[in-house]
N, C-alpha and C positions, 0 to 999 in steps of 0.2 A: 227299282234302282237301289234301294237301301237293303243291305243285309241286316239280319236281326241285331247284330252286335257291332255295327259300324255306323259312324256318322260321317257323311261326305261334307267336306268344307272347302271353301275357296279362300285364298289369302291374297291381299293386295297391299302394297306399301305406299304411304302418302307422306310427303314432306311439305305439302301445301294445304292449309286448312280449307281454302275455298274449293279445291278439287275434291277434298273429302266430302264437303257439304254437297257438292254437285252430284257425287256418286250416291250419297244417301238419298238425295232428292229423286234420282232416277230409280233407285231401288223402291222407294215409296210409291212412285208413279206406276210401276208395274205390279204393285200389290204385296211387296215383301214387307213383313212386319219388322220394323226397325228394332223392336225389343229383342229380336233374335240375333242381332248383329253384335259382335264383340270388337272393341278396339283395344289393342294392347299397345302400351306406350310407357316410356319413362316419365317421371314427374317433370312437368314443364315443357313437354314435347309440343311442337308446333307453336312455340311462343306462349304456352300456357292456355291456348284457346280450347284445348280438349277439356281440361278440368272446368273451365268457365262454362262451356256449352253443355257438357254431359254429366255434370254433378247430379246427385240424387235430388237435391232441392230444385234444380232447374227442371228436371224431368217431372216432378210433381206439379210445378207451376204450369208447364206446357204439356203437350202430348209426350208420352213416354218415348225415349230414344234409345240409342244403343247402350250396351253395357261397356263401361270403361274400366279396364284392368290396368293398374299402374304397377310396373315392376319395382321391386324394392319395398313396397308396402306389404304388410301381411295380408295375404289373400286367402281367406278361408271360405268355405261354402261351395255352392255349385252354380254354374252358369247354365241356364236352361235354353235349349234350342227347340223350336217348333219342329214337329216331325209329321210324317204321314202315318196313319190317317189323321185328318184335322182334329185338333184338340189333344193329341198325344204329345207329351213332351219328353225329350231326352236331356239328360244333364251331364255335364262334364265338370270335374273338379277344377276350380279356377287356377289352382297352382299348376295343374297339368298344362293348361293353355299357355301359361307364362314360361314354361320350360320347353322351348321349341326342340332342344336337342334330345328330349325324351320321346319324341314322336315324329321328328323329321330328321332325316339322315344328313350327315356331313355338310357339304358346302351350302345346301339350301338353308339349313339351320343357321350356319355362320353368317350368311348373307342377311337374314332377318335380324339377327342380333346386332350386326354392324349397323344396319339402318336405324334400329332403335337407339343405339349408342350415339348416332349422329343427330338425334332429335326428331326422327320420323316416327310414324305409328304404323301398326299392322292392323288392317281390317280383316276380320274373320266372319265369313258368311256361310250359313248352313245351306246345303243343297239337298232338296228332297225329291226333285223330279228332273228328268232330262231337259225339259223346257226351261226350268229354273236354272239349271247348270249353264245352259247356253246364254241366258239373259244376264246372269250374274257375271260370268266369265267375260262376256262382251263388254259389259260396263267397266269391269276392272281393267281390261286391256286398254280402254280409252284413257283412263285417268291414273292408273298406278305408275309410280316412277321406277318400278322394278318388275321383273317377270312375275306373272300371276302363277300361283301354285294351287294345285288341287290335291287334297289328301283325304284318305279314309282313316278316320280316327277310330281305332279299334276299342271295343269294350267300353263305350261311354256308359255311365251309370244311369 
């Protein structure tokens, strides 16, 4: 499913924290490692629940959760995604994930940015197998408030 220099990802939009938590619970139930999930948001999105739930200190207190990237903050470093074969990681610069228009064309990028500006968040999930693509997409379709997007992110580091 994966080409050597591409990472397939699915995107869903959430404006309700409880639906985001339900989605993450379903992902966890079918074995998806939540540390491989990225949530992109503006500061204070979803009533501030994201920062409260997914801060680094909260993740060390409990089981590790998704990576939270907040637009407007300086985001350096890499976001790591699990890949096939097991144990192999692919990384994407955090700044690249925050700049939708650099890897998503036209209206799709504009839609995501509009949702973020309205206080929603974008969930980014890596897809490593056809079965996982089906399960992730099906879950996102149930709970995302906008169309689910699938993308091949070229040349991840």
